Backbone as CSV, one residue per row, in Angstrom:
resi,resn,N_x,N_y,N_z,CA_x,CA_y,CA_z,C_x,C_y,C_z
1,MET,17.596,-1.337,-12.133,17.057,-2.687,-12.095,15.626,-2.628,-11.575
2,ASP,14.757,-3.302,-12.254,13.368,-3.284,-11.791,13.198,-4.244,-10.612
3,TYR,12.151,-4.021,-9.834,12.006,-4.722,-8.554,11.759,-6.219,-8.692
4,LEU,11.181,-6.657,-9.803,10.987,-8.088,-10.016,12.344,-8.775,-10.222
5,ASP,13.222,-8.138,-11.005,14.579,-8.673,-11.190,15.361,-8.638,-9.883
6,LEU,15.192,-7.558,-9.111,15.837,-7.444,-7.808,15.429,-8.603,-6.914
7,TYR,14.134,-8.931,-6.925,13.642,-10.037,-6.108,14.295,-11.354,-6.533
8,LYS,14.272,-11.626,-7.826,14.778,-12.911,-8.318,16.291,-13.055,-8.174
9,LYS,17.036,-11.980,-8.442,18.498,-12.092,-8.495,19.193,-11.808,-7.174
10,GLU,18.594,-10.986,-6.303,19.291,-10.614,-5.069,18.547,-11.040,-3.802
11,ILE,17.236,-10.836,-3.772,16.487,-11.094,-2.542,16.343,-12.591,-2.277
12,VAL,16.016,-13.382,-3.296,15.852,-14.826,-3.105,17.145,-15.474,-2.595
13,PRO,18.312,-15.210,-3.220,19.541,-15.807,-2.666,19.865,-15.323,-1.248
14,ALA,19.615,-14.048,-0.973,19.886,-13.522,0.374,18.981,-14.192,1.405
15,PHE,17.729,-14.392,1.049,16.781,-15.047,1.962,17.159,-16.499,2.196
16,LYS,17.558,-17.202,1.129,17.932,-18.606,1.273,19.128,-18.749,2.207
17,LYS,20.059,-17.827,2.092,21.247,-17.874,2.943,20.898,-17.486,4.382
18,GLU,20.103,-16.429,4.561,19.819,-15.895,5.893,18.866,-16.774,6.702
19,PHE,17.829,-17.321,6.054,16.813,-18.085,6.779,16.886,-19.589,6.539
20,GLY,17.822,-20.042,5.714,18.020,-21.472,5.516,17.008,-22.132,4.588
21,PHE,16.406,-21.381,3.683,15.490,-21.985,2.715,16.295,-22.771,1.689
22,THR,15.743,-23.917,1.255,16.428,-24.708,0.243,15.762,-24.586,-1.124
23,ASN,14.524,-24.155,-1.142,13.758,-24.055,-2.370,13.423,-22.592,-2.647
24,ASP,13.604,-22.167,-3.897,13.287,-20.782,-4.269,11.813,-20.441,-4.031
25,LEU,10.934,-21.412,-4.246,9.501,-21.143,-4.110,9.059,-21.037,-2.656
26,ALA,9.892,-21.471,-1.729,9.565,-21.359,-0.312,9.880,-19.962,0.240
27,VAL,10.683,-19.209,-0.494,11.051,-17.856,-0.062,9.824,-16.953,-0.133
28,PRO,9.533,-16.180,0.918,8.377,-15.276,0.895,8.467,-14.290,-0.269
29,ARG,7.303,-13.961,-0.816,7.245,-13.009,-1.930,6.018,-12.124,-1.762
30,LEU,5.962,-11.082,-2.547,4.799,-10.202,-2.524,3.654,-10.866,-3.282
31,GLU,2.451,-10.812,-2.708,1.277,-11.346,-3.395,0.521,-10.243,-4.115
32,LYS,0.234,-9.158,-3.365,-0.541,-8.056,-3.941,-0.351,-6.810,-3.089
33,ILE,-0.666,-5.679,-3.681,-0.718,-4.404,-2.971,-2.105,-3.825,-3.217
34,VAL,-2.795,-3.500,-2.130,-4.149,-2.964,-2.229,-4.131,-1.496,-1.819
35,LEU,-4.661,-0.640,-2.686,-4.784,0.791,-2.407,-6.252,1.089,-2.162
36,ASN,-6.534,1.821,-1.091,-7.919,2.090,-0.725,-8.064,3.549,-0.301
37,ILE,-9.051,4.225,-0.869,-9.409,5.570,-0.429,-10.842,5.502,0.049
38,GLY,-11.036,5.673,1.337,-12.372,5.714,1.905,-12.825,7.158,1.998
39,THR,-14.098,7.392,1.779,-14.579,8.769,1.787,-15.135,9.173,3.134
40,GLY,-15.545,8.209,3.941,-16.147,8.542,5.220,-17.600,8.943,5.089
41,ASP,-18.029,9.223,3.897,-19.431,9.545,3.647,-19.815,8.939,2.302
42,SER,-21.045,9.076,1.949,-21.530,8.499,0.705,-21.024,9.305,-0.490
43,LEU,-20.698,8.612,-1.562,-20.269,9.270,-2.792,-21.471,9.494,-3.707
44,SER,-22.460,10.224,-3.228,-23.672,10.419,-4.019,-23.445,11.406,-5.158
45,ASN,-22.461,12.288,-5.008,-22.151,13.268,-6.038,-21.336,12.585,-7.141
46,ASP,-21.867,12.559,-8.361,-21.188,11.876,-9.462,-19.842,12.514,-9.805
47,LYS,-19.762,13.843,-9.727,-18.510,14.520,-10.039,-17.419,14.137,-9.040
48,GLU,-17.777,14.082,-7.775,-16.820,13.697,-6.733,-16.366,12.245,-6.920
49,LYS,-17.310,11.386,-7.291,-16.981,9.978,-7.514,-16.010,9.832,-8.688
50,GLU,-16.259,10.550,-9.768,-15.377,10.481,-10.941,-13.984,11.030,-10.630
51,THR,-13.934,12.098,-9.836,-12.643,12.668,-9.440,-11.834,11.667,-8.631
52,LEU,-12.501,11.026,-7.673,-11.828,10.041,-6.825,-11.336,8.843,-7.641
53,LEU,-12.159,8.377,-8.568,-11.753,7.270,-9.443,-10.549,7.661,-10.296
54,ALA,-10.569,8.882,-10.831,-9.459,9.345,-11.676,-8.173,9.480,-10.867
55,GLU,-8.269,9.962,-9.624,-7.077,10.130,-8.788,-6.454,8.782,-8.442
56,LEU,-7.273,7.827,-8.018,-6.709,6.514,-7.673,-6.211,5.789,-8.918
57,SER,-6.854,6.027,-10.034,-6.403,5.441,-11.291,-5.022,5.987,-11.670
58,ALA,-4.814,7.281,-11.459,-3.509,7.885,-11.758,-2.433,7.342,-10.822
59,ILE,-2.769,7.154,-9.558,-1.796,6.648,-8.585,-1.442,5.197,-8.870
60,SER,-2.458,4.371,-9.143,-2.236,2.930,-9.264,-1.857,2.472,-10.672
61,GLY,-2.280,3.213,-11.683,-1.999,2.794,-13.050,-3.024,1.819,-13.597
62,GLN,-4.123,1.624,-12.892,-5.201,0.768,-13.382,-6.530,1.292,-12.861
63,LYS,-7.619,0.800,-13.451,-8.940,1.281,-13.062,-9.338,0.707,-11.700
64,PRO,-9.687,1.586,-10.754,-10.124,1.107,-9.433,-11.594,0.701,-9.447
65,SER,-11.992,-0.029,-8.407,-13.395,-0.411,-8.274,-14.037,0.401,-7.156
66,ILE,-15.331,0.594,-7.257,-16.077,1.341,-6.241,-16.462,0.379,-5.123
67,ARG,-16.227,0.788,-3.878,-16.595,-0.013,-2.710,-17.911,0.507,-2.165
68,ARG,-18.794,-0.403,-1.850,-20.135,-0.033,-1.384,-20.328,-0.426,0.076
69,ALA,-21.204,0.307,0.759,-21.478,0.048,2.177,-22.167,-1.300,2.336
70,LYS,-21.701,-2.089,3.299,-22.305,-3.395,3.552,-23.528,-3.279,4.443
71,LYS,-23.519,-2.255,5.299,-24.645,-2.055,6.215,-25.062,-0.595,6.176
72,ALA,-26.305,-0.353,6.518,-26.798,1.016,6.643,-26.380,1.566,8.005
73,ILE,-25.898,2.808,8.009,-25.516,3.476,9.253,-26.248,4.815,9.286
74,ALA,-27.282,4.883,10.097,-28.136,6.067,10.120,-27.379,7.304,10.595
75,GLY,-26.478,7.139,11.549,-25.730,8.276,12.082,-24.867,8.965,11.047
76,PHE,-24.421,8.220,10.039,-23.597,8.791,8.973,-24.400,9.026,7.692
77,LYS,-25.699,8.772,7.757,-26.597,8.934,6.596,-26.134,8.089,5.410
78,ILE,-25.751,6.849,5.717,-25.306,5.918,4.681,-26.288,4.761,4.624
79,ARG,-26.736,4.470,3.427,-27.620,3.315,3.225,-26.814,2.152,2.699
80,GLN,-27.353,0.959,2.888,-26.691,-0.232,2.371,-26.593,-0.127,0.853
81,GLY,-25.401,-0.365,0.325,-25.193,-0.304,-1.120,-24.693,1.042,-1.616
82,ASP,-24.643,2.056,-0.753,-24.108,3.360,-1.160,-22.601,3.254,-1.394
83,PRO,-22.082,3.943,-2.422,-20.628,3.931,-2.619,-19.941,4.743,-1.522
84,VAL,-18.924,4.144,-0.875,-18.230,4.818,0.230,-16.714,4.888,0.032
85,GLY,-16.195,4.389,-1.077,-14.765,4.456,-1.311,-14.388,3.793,-2.619
86,VAL,-13.096,3.854,-2.926,-12.573,3.199,-4.127,-11.345,2.385,-3.754
87,LYS,-11.124,1.297,-4.499,-10.042,0.366,-4.185,-9.414,-0.141,-5.476
88,ALA,-8.095,-0.311,-5.444,-7.378,-0.913,-6.566,-6.439,-1.973,-6.013
89,THR,-6.451,-3.158,-6.624,-5.568,-4.246,-6.220,-4.516,-4.433,-7.305
90,LEU,-3.257,-4.292,-6.923,-2.149,-4.397,-7.873,-1.459,-5.746,-7.721
91,ARG,-1.165,-6.372,-8.833,-0.429,-7.633,-8.844,0.589,-7.582,-9.979
92,GLY,1.537,-8.487,-9.941,2.505,-8.604,-11.029,3.408,-7.391,-11.179
93,LYS,3.669,-7.013,-12.420,4.598,-5.913,-12.706,4.127,-4.593,-12.113
94,ARG,2.832,-4.303,-12.185,2.316,-3.050,-11.608,2.586,-2.972,-10.108
95,MET,2.471,-4.102,-9.431,2.716,-4.153,-7.990,4.171,-3.780,-7.689
96,TYR,5.114,-4.370,-8.429,6.527,-4.081,-8.208,6.863,-2.639,-8.594
97,ASP,6.260,-2.140,-9.680,6.487,-0.748,-10.077,5.947,0.215,-9.022
98,PHE,4.775,-0.097,-8.453,4.210,0.763,-7.420,5.094,0.749,-6.168
99,LEU,5.595,-0.404,-5.769,6.463,-0.488,-4.594,7.735,0.330,-4.812
100,HIS,8.283,0.269,-6.010,9.465,1.064,-6.334,9.159,2.553,-6.216
101,LYS,8.016,2.983,-6.758,7.611,4.389,-6.670,7.386,4.794,-5.217
102,LEU,6.776,3.918,-4.440,6.500,4.204,-3.029,7.788,4.423,-2.251
103,VAL,8.768,3.558,-2.462,10.018,3.618,-1.709,10.908,4.766,-2.176
104,SER,11.013,4.971,-3.472,11.989,5.938,-3.972,11.450,7.355,-4.143
105,ILE,10.140,7.530,-4.325,9.592,8.864,-4.592,8.653,9.338,-3.493
106,VAL,7.681,8.505,-3.132,6.606,8.951,-2.246,7.061,9.107,-0.799
107,LEU,7.680,8.086,-0.221,8.078,8.167,1.190,9.055,9.308,1.476
108,PRO,10.018,9.589,0.586,10.876,10.759,0.850,10.124,12.096,0.813
109,ARG,8.960,12.140,0.157,8.185,13.383,0.082,7.325,13.620,1.320
110,VAL,7.180,12.614,2.167,6.346,12.747,3.361,7.067,13.644,4.363
111,ARG,6.337,14.613,4.876,6.916,15.559,5.830,7.229,14.862,7.162
112,ASP,8.366,15.179,7.756,8.809,14.630,9.037,8.852,13.101,9.029
113,PHE,9.273,12.519,7.938,9.316,11.065,7.824,10.565,10.527,8.501
114,ARG,10.369,9.593,9.440,11.493,9.006,10.163,11.541,7.485,9.997
115,GLY,10.773,6.959,9.097,10.736,5.521,8.887,9.371,4.955,9.236
116,LEU,9.086,3.774,8.720,7.810,3.116,8.978,7.906,2.285,10.245
117,ASP,6.786,2.071,10.883,6.759,1.354,12.147,6.690,-0.154,11.894
118,TYR,7.577,-0.888,12.558,7.622,-2.349,12.446,6.322,-2.976,12.954
119,LYS,5.635,-2.292,13.864,4.395,-2.818,14.441,3.239,-2.831,13.433
120,SER,3.432,-2.245,12.265,2.401,-2.254,11.228,2.340,-3.586,10.487
121,ILE,3.226,-4.505,10.815,3.223,-5.834,10.199,2.369,-6.748,11.068
122,ASP,1.384,-7.411,10.456,0.529,-8.307,11.237,1.129,-9.707,11.311
123,LYS,0.467,-10.586,12.044,0.987,-11.936,12.277,0.976,-12.814,11.036
124,LEU,0.183,-12.446,10.047,0.073,-13.255,8.835,0.922,-12.726,7.681
125,GLY,1.801,-11.773,7.959,2.705,-11.303,6.916,2.208,-10.125,6.121
126,GLY,1.150,-9.491,6.539,0.660,-8.300,5.847,1.269,-7.051,6.451
127,PHE,1.393,-6.022,5.641,1.940,-4.748,6.099,1.035,-3.636,5.611
128,SER,0.658,-2.738,6.502,-0.230,-1.633,6.134,0.382,-0.305,6.541
129,LEU,0.167,0.685,5.690,0.542,2.042,6.038,-0.495,2.992,5.468
130,GLY,-0.650,4.102,6.124,-1.645,5.060,5.695,-1.035,6.425,5.477
131,PHE,-1.601,7.149,4.538,-1.201,8.526,4.266,-2.382,9.421,4.603
132,ARG,-2.141,10.480,5.335,-3.224,11.401,5.681,-3.714,12.156,4.467
133,GLU,-2.799,12.440,3.567,-3.147,13.153,2.342,-2.575,12.389,1.150
134,HIS,-3.391,12.180,0.153,-2.925,11.435,-1.015,-2.130,12.313,-1.982
135,ILE,-1.907,13.567,-1.627,-1.174,14.469,-2.518,0.332,14.217,-2.515
136,VAL,0.827,13.311,-1.658,2.258,12.991,-1.672,2.646,12.219,-2.933
137,PHE,1.668,11.703,-3.637,1.952,10.992,-4.881,2.138,12.005,-6.007
138,PRO,3.173,11.839,-6.825,3.481,12.846,-7.853,2.418,12.965,-8.945
139,GLU,1.560,11.958,-9.109,0.542,12.006,-10.163,-0.614,12.959,-9.828
140,ILE,-0.730,13.329,-8.578,-1.846,14.166,-8.138,-1.473,15.639,-8.285
141,ASP,-2.298,16.374,-9.027,-2.108,17.811,-9.204,-2.830,18.529,-8.066
142,VAL,-2.068,19.182,-7.206,-2.623,19.813,-6.011,-3.609,20.915,-6.372
143,ALA,-3.404,21.583,-7.502,-4.279,22.682,-7.909,-5.688,22.191,-8.255
144,LYS,-5.812,20.926,-8.669,-7.112,20.399,-9.086,-7.838,19.627,-7.990
145,ILE,-7.215,19.522,-6.812,-7.813,18.751,-5.721,-8.874,19.579,-5.018
146,GLY,-10.044,18.997,-4.864,-11.099,19.674,-4.128,-11.019,19.374,-2.644
147,LYS,-10.661,18.146,-2.326,-10.644,17.714,-0.940,-9.480,16.736,-0.738
148,TYR,-8.729,16.948,0.345,-7.644,16.028,0.655,-8.220,14.762,1.267
149,ARG,-7.743,13.632,0.813,-8.257,12.358,1.288,-7.104,11.497,1.783
150,GLY,-7.419,10.606,2.702,-6.437,9.642,3.179,-6.336,8.479,2.206
151,LEU,-5.213,7.816,2.213,-4.986,6.665,1.347,-4.344,5.569,2.167
152,GLN,-4.907,4.377,2.094,-4.346,3.232,2.808,-3.687,2.303,1.801
153,VAL,-2.469,1.870,2.117,-1.720,0.937,1.281,-1.490,-0.326,2.102
154,THR,-1.902,-1.474,1.567,-1.702,-2.752,2.244,-0.883,-3.653,1.331
155,VAL,0.225,-4.165,1.873,1.100,-5.065,1.127,0.903,-6.464,1.691
156,ALA,0.443,-7.398,0.860,0.244,-8.785,1.280,1.405,-9.628,0.773
157,THR,1.975,-10.424,1.684,3.089,-11.305,1.322,2.707,-12.753,1.617
158,THR,3.528,-13.679,1.143,3.287,-15.096,1.434,3.945,-15.520,2.737
159,SER,4.633,-14.609,3.399,5.311,-14.916,4.658,4.309,-15.108,5.784
160,LYS,4.618,-16.010,6.696,3.768,-16.235,7.872,4.458,-15.742,9.143
161,ASP,5.612,-15.135,8.996,6.395,-14.658,10.133,6.667,-13.158,9.970
162,PRO,6.323,-12.343,10.961,6.557,-10.896,10.850,8.026,-10.514,10.634
163,LYS,8.953,-11.280,11.196,10.377,-10.974,11.012,10.801,-11.181,9.553
164,GLN,10.275,-12.232,8.933,10.590,-12.475,7.532,9.953,-11.408,6.643
165,THR,8.733,-10.981,7.007,8.075,-9.924,6.239,8.878,-8.637,6.324
166,LYS,9.323,-8.297,7.527,10.125,-7.082,7.705,11.406,-7.169,6.888
167,ARG,12.069,-8.299,6.932,13.331,-8.459,6.192,13.091,-8.379,4.690
168,LEU,12.001,-8.983,4.204,11.664,-8.923,2.784,11.473,-7.474,2.341
169,LEU,10.704,-6.720,3.127,10.458,-5.324,2.772,11.731,-4.487,2.889
170,GLU,12.581,-4.793,3.864,13.861,-4.084,3.986,14.739,-4.323,2.759
171,LEU,14.740,-5.550,2.261,15.540,-5.856,1.073,14.999,-5.145,-0.164
172,PHE,13.713,-4.829,-0.178,13.133,-4.031,-1.259,13.415,-2.541,-1.058
173,GLY,13.957,-2.162,0.094,14.309,-0.767,0.328,13.314,0.002,1.176
174,VAL,12.326,-0.678,1.755,11.352,-0.003,2.604,12.046,0.412,3.900
175,PRO,12.029,1.706,4.238,12.733,2.173,5.441,11.886,2.000,6.710
176,PHE,12.415,1.273,7.672,11.750,1.111,8.958,12.469,1.953,10.001
177,LYS,11.739,2.320,11.050,12.338,3.046,12.168,13.363,2.152,12.824
178,LYS,14.382,2.761,13.369,15.360,2.002,14.138,14.698,1.576,15.440
179,GLU,14.824,0.298,15.775,14.219,-0.213,16.998,14.991,0.288,18.201
180,GLU,14.265,0.843,19.172,14.902,1.388,20.358,15.199,0.262,21.330
181,THR,16.384,0.289,21.901,16.748,-0.726,22.874,16.477,-0.178,24.277
182,LYS,15.866,-1.019,25.080,15.580,-0.611,26.467,16.788,-0.946,27.304
183,GLY,17.232,-0.003,28.098,18.437,-0.280,28.841,18.472,0.497,30.066
């Protein structure tokens, strides 16, 4: 079952029962997933820029956009307007397909993975996680990688409550760490 059908057929009724929603449209849903690879330095090398664009394109399934520096930082030798990273925003079917891939393929491949931290959910219903190396994604060929890069994944939801966001992601299969009880 694809994740959009899972949301409509199982998650919405479960949420209505658990949180007392009366309207299907009031149930929190995913808005977008943003993938970001920052370089930490300027992407002045065209070959490096094309490689980074191709890698994020393979991971996301769509063409990413180049992110440019908003301010000049002399210590990092970055001028205003220099390309410093790439970003892809996923919505609709691609967003649900990416979440399915993240939960079922990518997270199990992470070394020493014990679950995601509940504290990564912000007060406005967003959830962020970072990967130190983007090679955990199956689309990336390790033999062709010149440099390992970090990848940030941000999931935006319509929820305004962190508990509802956590429950929504749990129903999608996102594994969270077991909360430790103080005693």
